[in-house]
C-alpha positions as CSV (number, residue, x, y, z in Angstrom):
1,M,-2.9,-57.1,-10.8
2,V,-3.6,-60.9,-10.4
3,N,-1.8,-62.8,-7.7
4,I,-0.9,-65.5,-9.6
5,D,1.2,-67.6,-6.8
6,A,-2.1,-66.8,-4.9
7,I,-4.4,-69.0,-7.5
8,W,-1.9,-71.9,-7.3
9,R,-2.0,-72.5,-3.9
10,S,-5.7,-72.4,-3.7
11,L,-5.6,-74.8,-6.6
12,E,-3.4,-77.0,-4.3
13,I,-5.7,-76.6,-1.4
14,L,-9.1,-76.3,-3.0
15,I,-8.5,-80.2,-4.8
16,K,-7.9,-81.6,-0.7
17,F,-11.4,-80.4,0.1
18,S,-12.8,-82.2,-3.0
19,G,-11.0,-85.2,-1.9
20,V,-12.3,-85.7,0.9
21,L,-15.8,-84.6,0.3
22,S,-15.3,-87.9,-2.3
23,I,-13.5,-90.4,0.2
24,I,-17.1,-89.0,2.7
25,G,-19.5,-90.0,0.0
26,S,-17.7,-93.4,-1.0
27,T,-17.5,-94.8,2.6
28,L,-21.2,-93.8,3.0
29,L,-22.0,-96.0,-0.4
30,A,-19.8,-98.5,0.6
31,R,-21.1,-99.0,4.2
32,H,-24.9,-99.2,2.9
33,I,-24.0,-101.7,0.6
34,V,-22.3,-104.1,3.1
35,I,-25.0,-103.5,6.1
36,S,-27.7,-103.9,3.2
37,K,-27.4,-107.7,3.2
38,K,-26.8,-110.3,6.1
39,Q,-23.8,-111.8,4.0
40,W,-21.8,-110.8,0.9
41,G,-23.0,-113.4,-1.4
42,D,-26.3,-112.1,-1.1
43,V,-25.1,-108.2,-2.4
44,S,-26.0,-108.2,-6.1
45,L,-23.8,-108.0,-8.7
46,T,-24.5,-104.2,-9.8
47,N,-23.9,-103.5,-6.2
48,K,-20.4,-105.3,-5.9
49,I,-19.5,-103.6,-8.8
50,L,-20.0,-100.4,-7.4
51,F,-18.8,-101.1,-4.0
52,W,-15.1,-101.8,-5.6
53,I,-15.5,-98.2,-7.5
54,S,-16.0,-97.2,-4.2
55,I,-13.0,-98.4,-2.9
56,V,-11.3,-98.0,-5.6
57,N,-12.4,-94.0,-5.0
58,I,-11.6,-93.9,-1.6
59,I,-8.1,-95.2,-2.4
60,S,-7.4,-92.7,-5.1
61,S,-9.1,-89.8,-3.5
62,F,-7.3,-89.9,-0.7
63,F,-3.8,-90.5,-2.2
64,V,-3.9,-88.4,-5.1
65,Y,-6.8,-86.1,-4.1
66,F,-6.3,-85.2,-0.4
67,M,-2.4,-86.2,-0.4
68,S,-1.8,-84.5,-3.9
69,T,1.1,-82.0,-3.9
70,W,2.3,-83.2,-0.4
71,M,3.5,-86.5,-2.2
72,A,5.5,-84.2,-5.2
73,P,9.3,-84.4,-4.5
74,R,11.0,-81.7,-2.7
75,G,12.9,-79.6,-4.8
76,S,11.1,-80.0,-7.9
77,D,9.8,-76.8,-8.2
78,F,6.2,-77.7,-9.5
79,F,4.2,-76.8,-6.2
80,F,4.4,-75.1,-3.4
81,Y,3.6,-77.6,-1.0
82,E,6.2,-80.1,-1.8
83,A,7.0,-82.8,0.8
84,G,7.6,-86.2,-1.0
85,T,9.9,-88.0,-3.0
86,T,10.2,-89.5,-6.4
87,G,9.0,-92.6,-5.4
88,T,6.1,-90.9,-3.3
89,C,5.2,-89.5,-6.9
90,T,5.7,-92.3,-9.0
91,A,3.0,-94.4,-6.4
92,Q,0.7,-91.2,-7.0
93,G,0.8,-91.5,-10.5
94,F,0.5,-95.2,-10.6
95,I,-3.1,-94.6,-8.2
96,F,-3.9,-92.3,-10.9
97,V,-3.9,-93.7,-13.8
98,F,-5.1,-96.9,-12.4
99,S,-8.3,-95.6,-10.8
100,M,-9.1,-93.4,-14.1
101,V,-9.0,-96.4,-16.4
102,Y,-10.6,-99.0,-13.6
103,F,-13.7,-96.5,-13.0
104,A,-13.9,-96.5,-17.2
105,T,-14.2,-100.1,-17.3
106,A,-16.2,-100.5,-14.9
107,Y,-19.4,-98.3,-15.3
108,T,-18.8,-99.7,-18.8
109,G,-19.6,-103.3,-17.3
110,L,-22.3,-102.0,-14.7
111,A,-23.9,-100.1,-17.6
112,V,-23.9,-103.4,-19.8
113,L,-25.2,-105.5,-16.7
114,Y,-28.2,-103.4,-16.6
115,W,-28.7,-103.5,-20.4
116,L,-28.6,-107.6,-20.1
117,I,-30.6,-107.3,-16.9
118,V,-33.8,-105.2,-18.7
119,Q,-32.9,-106.7,-22.5
120,R,-32.4,-110.2,-21.9
121,G,-33.9,-111.2,-18.6
122,W,-30.5,-111.8,-16.3
123,T,-32.2,-113.3,-13.2
124,K,-30.3,-113.3,-10.2
125,N,-29.4,-116.9,-9.9
126,K,-27.8,-116.4,-13.1
127,M,-25.4,-113.4,-12.2
128,E,-24.2,-115.5,-9.0
129,Q,-22.7,-118.0,-11.7
130,R,-19.0,-117.8,-10.8
131,R,-18.1,-117.3,-14.4
132,I,-20.5,-114.5,-14.5
133,R,-19.4,-112.6,-11.7
134,F,-15.9,-112.9,-12.5
135,S,-16.6,-111.8,-16.4
136,F,-17.2,-108.3,-14.8
137,L,-15.4,-108.0,-11.7
138,L,-11.8,-109.4,-12.9
139,P,-11.4,-107.1,-16.3
140,P,-11.2,-103.6,-14.5
141,V,-8.4,-104.7,-12.3
142,F,-6.4,-106.5,-15.1
143,V,-7.2,-103.3,-17.9
144,A,-6.1,-100.7,-15.2
145,L,-3.0,-102.3,-14.5
146,C,-2.0,-103.1,-18.1
147,F,-2.3,-99.3,-18.1
148,A,-0.8,-98.2,-15.3
149,V,2.3,-100.9,-14.8
150,P,4.0,-100.3,-18.3
151,P,4.4,-96.4,-17.8
152,L,6.8,-97.0,-14.4
153,F,9.3,-98.7,-16.2
154,F,9.5,-95.4,-18.3
155,Q,9.8,-93.0,-15.4
156,M,6.5,-91.4,-16.5
157,Y,4.8,-90.4,-13.5
158,N,5.9,-87.2,-12.6
159,P,4.7,-84.0,-10.9
160,D,1.8,-82.4,-13.2
161,W,1.3,-78.6,-12.5
162,Y,-1.9,-78.3,-14.2
163,Q,-3.1,-81.4,-11.7
164,S,-1.9,-80.0,-8.6
165,S,-0.7,-84.2,-8.4
166,C,2.2,-86.3,-10.2
167,S,0.7,-88.1,-13.1
168,L,1.6,-89.0,-16.8
169,Y,4.2,-86.0,-17.2
170,W,7.5,-85.2,-18.4
171,Y,10.6,-83.8,-16.3
172,P,11.7,-81.6,-15.9
173,Y,8.6,-79.5,-17.3
174,N,10.2,-77.4,-19.6
175,C,12.3,-80.1,-21.5
176,E,9.7,-80.1,-24.8
177,E,12.4,-77.4,-25.4
178,P,15.1,-78.5,-27.9
179,D,17.9,-77.1,-26.0
180,V,16.6,-79.0,-22.7
181,E,16.7,-83.0,-21.9
182,C,13.7,-84.8,-20.2
183,T,15.8,-86.9,-17.4
184,R,12.3,-88.7,-16.5
185,G,9.9,-89.7,-19.4
186,T,10.1,-88.6,-23.1
187,V,7.5,-85.5,-24.3
188,E,6.9,-88.4,-27.6
189,G,5.9,-91.0,-25.6
190,I,4.0,-89.4,-22.6
191,V,2.1,-87.8,-25.3
192,H,1.1,-91.2,-26.8
193,T,0.2,-92.7,-23.6
194,Q,-2.1,-90.0,-22.5
195,I,-4.0,-90.2,-26.5
196,V,-4.3,-94.2,-25.5
197,L,-5.4,-93.2,-21.7
198,Y,-7.7,-90.3,-22.4
199,G,-9.3,-92.2,-25.8
200,Y,-9.8,-95.5,-23.6
201,L,-11.7,-93.4,-20.9
202,L,-13.6,-91.0,-23.8
203,F,-14.4,-94.1,-25.5
204,G,-15.9,-95.9,-22.4
205,N,-18.0,-92.6,-21.7
206,I,-19.5,-93.3,-25.1
207,V,-20.3,-96.9,-24.6
208,V,-21.9,-95.9,-21.1
209,I,-24.2,-93.7,-22.8
210,I,-24.9,-96.1,-26.0
211,F,-25.8,-98.8,-23.1
212,I,-27.9,-96.3,-20.8
213,G,-29.9,-95.4,-23.8
214,L,-30.3,-99.2,-24.8
215,M,-31.9,-99.8,-21.2
216,I,-34.0,-96.9,-21.2
217,F,-35.3,-98.1,-24.6
218,A,-36.1,-101.4,-23.5
219,V,-38.0,-100.1,-20.5
220,F,-39.8,-98.5,-22.8
221,R,-40.7,-100.8,-25.4
222,Q,-41.9,-103.3,-22.2
223,E,-44.5,-100.4,-20.7
224,K,-45.4,-100.1,-24.3
225,K,-46.1,-103.8,-24.5
226,S,-48.2,-103.4,-21.1
227,E,-50.3,-100.8,-22.3
228,R,-52.2,-103.6,-24.3
229,Y,-53.7,-104.8,-21.2
230,L,-55.3,-101.6,-19.9
231,I,-58.9,-101.1,-19.8
232,R,-60.9,-98.4,-21.0
233,G,-60.0,-94.9,-19.2
234,Q,-56.5,-95.7,-18.0
235,G,-54.0,-93.4,-19.0
236,K,-50.8,-94.2,-20.0
237,N,-48.3,-92.4,-18.0
238,Q,-45.0,-94.4,-18.5
239,K,-43.9,-94.0,-15.2
240,K,-41.0,-96.4,-15.0
241,T,-39.4,-95.3,-18.4
242,R,-39.4,-91.5,-16.9
243,S,-38.0,-92.7,-13.5
244,T,-35.2,-95.0,-15.4
245,A,-34.1,-92.4,-17.4
246,W,-33.9,-89.6,-15.3
247,Q,-31.5,-92.0,-13.2
248,G,-30.0,-93.1,-16.1
249,V,-28.8,-89.7,-16.9
250,R,-27.6,-89.3,-13.1
251,F,-25.5,-92.5,-13.4
252,S,-24.4,-91.1,-16.8
253,A,-23.7,-87.7,-15.3
254,A,-22.0,-88.7,-12.9
255,Y,-19.1,-90.3,-14.6
256,L,-19.2,-87.7,-17.5
257,V,-18.6,-84.7,-15.8
258,P,-15.8,-85.2,-13.7
259,Y,-13.3,-86.1,-16.3
260,L,-15.2,-83.6,-19.3
261,M,-12.8,-81.5,-18.7
262,Y,-9.7,-83.8,-19.1
263,Y,-10.5,-84.2,-22.8
264,V,-11.5,-80.4,-23.2
265,F,-8.1,-80.0,-22.0
266,F,-5.9,-82.7,-23.5
267,F,-7.7,-81.3,-26.8
268,W,-6.3,-77.8,-26.0
269,N,-3.1,-78.6,-25.4
270,L,-2.4,-80.8,-28.1
271,A,-3.8,-78.0,-30.6
272,G,-0.8,-75.9,-28.7
273,R,-3.0,-73.3,-27.3
274,I,-1.8,-73.7,-23.7
275,D,0.6,-71.3,-23.0
276,R,2.4,-72.8,-19.9
277,D,4.2,-69.5,-19.0
278,E,1.3,-67.4,-18.9
279,P,-1.7,-68.9,-18.1
280,D,-5.1,-66.5,-19.3
281,A,-8.2,-66.8,-17.4
282,G,-9.9,-69.2,-19.5
283,E,-7.2,-72.2,-18.6
284,F,-8.0,-71.2,-15.3
285,V,-11.4,-72.3,-15.1
286,L,-10.3,-75.6,-16.4
287,Y,-7.5,-75.4,-13.4
288,Y,-10.2,-74.8,-10.9
289,W,-12.7,-77.4,-12.8
290,L,-10.2,-80.0,-12.6
291,V,-9.2,-79.3,-8.6
292,I,-13.0,-78.9,-7.6
293,V,-14.9,-81.6,-9.7
294,T,-13.0,-84.1,-11.4
295,P,-12.0,-85.2,-7.4
296,L,-16.0,-85.7,-6.3
297,L,-16.4,-88.8,-8.7
298,G,-17.3,-90.5,-5.2
299,A,-19.4,-87.7,-4.0
300,F,-21.6,-87.8,-7.1
301,N,-21.5,-91.9,-7.0
302,S,-23.4,-91.9,-3.5
303,A,-25.9,-89.1,-4.8
304,V,-27.0,-91.0,-7.5
305,Y,-27.1,-94.4,-5.2
306,F,-29.1,-92.3,-2.5
307,Y,-31.4,-90.5,-4.4
308,P,-33.9,-93.1,-5.3
309,R,-34.2,-94.3,-1.9
310,Y,-34.6,-90.7,-0.1
311,A,-37.2,-89.6,-2.4
312,T,-39.0,-93.1,-1.5
313,H,-38.5,-92.4,2.0
314,R,-39.5,-88.5,2.1
315,K,-42.8,-89.3,-0.1
316,Q,-43.2,-92.1,3.0
317,N,-42.6,-89.8,5.8
318,P,-43.8,-86.3,4.8
319,E,-44.0,-85.1,8.3
320,K,-40.4,-85.5,9.1
321,S,-37.8,-82.6,7.7
322,R,-35.4,-83.3,4.6
323,L,-32.5,-83.6,7.0
324,A,-34.0,-86.4,9.0
325,C,-35.2,-88.2,5.7
326,L,-31.3,-88.4,4.9
327,R,-29.9,-88.7,7.8
328,E,-32.3,-92.1,8.0
329,V,-31.5,-93.1,4.4
330,L,-27.4,-92.5,5.0
331,G,-27.9,-94.6,8.3
332,V,-26.4,-92.0,10.4
333,E,-29.8,-91.3,12.3
334,N,-28.6,-90.5,15.8
335,D,-25.6,-92.1,16.5
336,W,-23.4,-93.3,14.1
337,C,-21.2,-95.6,16.9
338,H,-24.8,-96.9,18.0
339,S,-26.4,-97.4,14.8
340,R,-28.5,-100.4,14.6
341,K,-28.1,-102.4,11.7
342,R,-30.8,-101.9,9.4
343,T,-33.4,-105.2,7.8
344,E,-33.1,-106.2,4.6
345,S,-37.1,-104.1,4.0
346,E,-35.2,-101.2,4.9
347,T,-32.2,-101.7,2.2
348,S,-33.8,-102.5,-0.6
349,A,-33.0,-102.6,-4.2
350,A,-34.6,-99.2,-4.4
351,S,-31.5,-97.9,-3.8
352,T,-29.2,-99.3,-6.5
353,P,-27.7,-97.1,-9.1
354,L,-29.9,-97.2,-11.6
355,I,-33.4,-99.0,-10.9
356,N,-35.2,-101.6,-9.0
357,E,-33.6,-104.7,-10.3
358,E,-36.3,-106.8,-9.1
359,E,-39.5,-104.8,-11.0
360,V,-37.5,-104.8,-14.4
361,I,-36.6,-108.4,-14.0
362,Q,-40.6,-109.1,-13.0
363,S,-41.3,-107.1,-16.2
364,V,-39.6,-109.1,-18.6
365,L,-40.2,-112.3,-17.5
């Protein structure tokens, strides 16, 4: 016979490990961006966007995923490891919604910016203009606040049992029944808020995929134009198109995969197929996805960011082991405390989340 209590306890514990992995990944990414240039002003706009995504992810991974049920109010009978108050639960829910909307907006802006670099030939000087920078750095904050602040006034941030943390949920959990009154939030109000929130996240996912596809197509067209200058006997390898396409797929997947089950679970819930008292095995698969895969956004971002640099470094140093190359790329060669600050040549744009910006700009001009 299945021990349901053991399953719920494991969910509350596993989410903490995933949160730690995400914090480590985002920390390595943000650190690499900071030390890659001598001054912050020299950092490209795309890397600045990714830097702030990493900072927000560190905050959300700690307070939402690592702290998880510890921030739920004691006595709410939602979790096994409740240790917080209504205030800490509200703060956790606010960070949860803020971060999700921030990621959706920032990822959309980053995908659009890469397309503008390729299709419109946006140069570094153009992206250094204050108006351009603010157009990409400020909207994620404003939009996230627009989503995260209103639920504060309607007491919508409460323990959410299937996410092992506090988010948009009603309290008590059974107040959707006619004879039970909700003391915090309302079922109808929260369901409508969830529809808007998840709809916005889904919209962001779709826009990212569209603009990444447009960027890959633009690179393909540029390479097709250059083929006219090939001499007889030279092959058409379209190397840049293939590398851009694969990195674009990784970039899109890094954002789509963690939140995929939110859409599945949300629509499944709306369809009334979830039994809150006796969840079946299929629903527990969704639960485990939410606590293991969803918090790994920072780890996925780090993998996408460092992969081009690792592949290049590995190719240039075949005599070194994979682990040694990985440590050198991450900047933890020997002693973290005494690691030297790398030169600009060692931290080139090859480590940007998609493609080498300088090569793309040169191919467009």
